[in-house]
C-alpha positions as CSV (number, residue, x, y, z in Angstrom):
1,M,115.7,-12.9,131.2
2,S,111.9,-13.3,130.4
3,I,111.0,-12.1,127.0
4,N,107.7,-10.2,126.4
5,R,105.2,-12.4,125.0
6,G,103.2,-9.3,123.9
7,R,106.2,-7.7,122.3
8,V,106.9,-10.7,120.3
9,R,103.6,-10.8,119.2
10,W,103.4,-7.7,117.6
11,Q,106.9,-8.2,116.0
12,C,105.3,-11.0,114.2
13,R,103.6,-8.3,111.8
14,R,105.4,-8.4,109.1
15,A,105.7,-5.6,106.2
16,L,105.6,-8.4,103.1
17,L,101.5,-9.5,102.8
18,E,102.9,-13.5,102.3
19,L,104.9,-13.4,105.5
20,D,102.2,-11.5,107.4
21,L,99.7,-14.1,106.3
22,V,101.8,-17.0,107.3
23,F,102.4,-15.2,110.9
24,A,98.8,-14.6,111.5
25,R,97.9,-18.4,110.9
26,F,101.0,-19.3,113.0
27,L,99.7,-16.9,115.9
28,E,96.5,-18.1,115.8
29,R,97.4,-21.8,115.9
30,D,100.6,-22.3,118.0
31,F,102.1,-19.0,119.5
32,D,100.0,-19.3,122.8
33,R,101.6,-23.0,123.2
34,L,105.2,-21.9,122.9
35,T,107.3,-22.7,125.6
36,D,110.1,-19.9,127.0
37,D,113.1,-21.7,124.8
38,Q,110.8,-21.6,121.8
39,L,109.6,-18.0,122.3
40,A,113.4,-17.0,122.5
41,D,114.1,-18.7,119.2
42,L,111.1,-16.9,117.3
43,D,112.5,-13.6,119.4
44,D,115.6,-14.4,117.5
45,L,114.3,-15.1,114.1
46,L,112.1,-11.8,114.0
47,R,115.2,-10.0,114.2
48,A,116.3,-11.3,110.5
49,D,115.1,-9.4,107.1
50,D,111.5,-10.2,105.7
51,Y,112.5,-11.4,102.6
52,D,115.2,-13.9,104.5
53,I,112.4,-15.3,106.4
54,W,110.3,-15.9,103.7
55,A,112.8,-17.7,101.4
56,M,113.0,-20.0,104.5
57,V,109.4,-20.5,104.9
58,N,109.1,-21.0,101.4
59,G,111.7,-23.3,100.7
60,S,113.8,-21.3,98.3
61,A,116.6,-21.1,100.9
62,E,117.7,-23.2,103.5
63,C,117.5,-22.4,107.3
64,K,121.2,-22.6,108.5
65,V,120.5,-21.5,112.0
66,D,119.8,-24.4,114.0
67,R,117.6,-22.3,116.7
68,W,115.6,-21.3,114.1
69,K,114.6,-24.6,112.0
70,E,111.6,-25.6,114.7
71,M,109.7,-22.3,114.0
72,I,110.5,-22.2,110.5
73,G,108.5,-25.6,110.7
74,L,105.9,-24.3,112.5
75,L,105.7,-21.5,110.3
76,R,105.5,-23.9,107.1
77,Q,102.7,-25.7,108.6
78,K,99.3,-25.2,106.4
């Protein structure tokens, strides 16, 4: 099964402003270089609640899903 990059890119638009800004930077810097496996991990991560994702990105919560750790690391980059 191939993941639709356009759909994943659209799902990176988040309702939480802080997270939306993080994803905007990520999309510009890293999105086009993602492998299919990384894209699948991102697609899975995007199913989580915005506040849960934000907590992992800002470090107030640990990322407990191994598949998401690489994406969280990319999202944390300045």
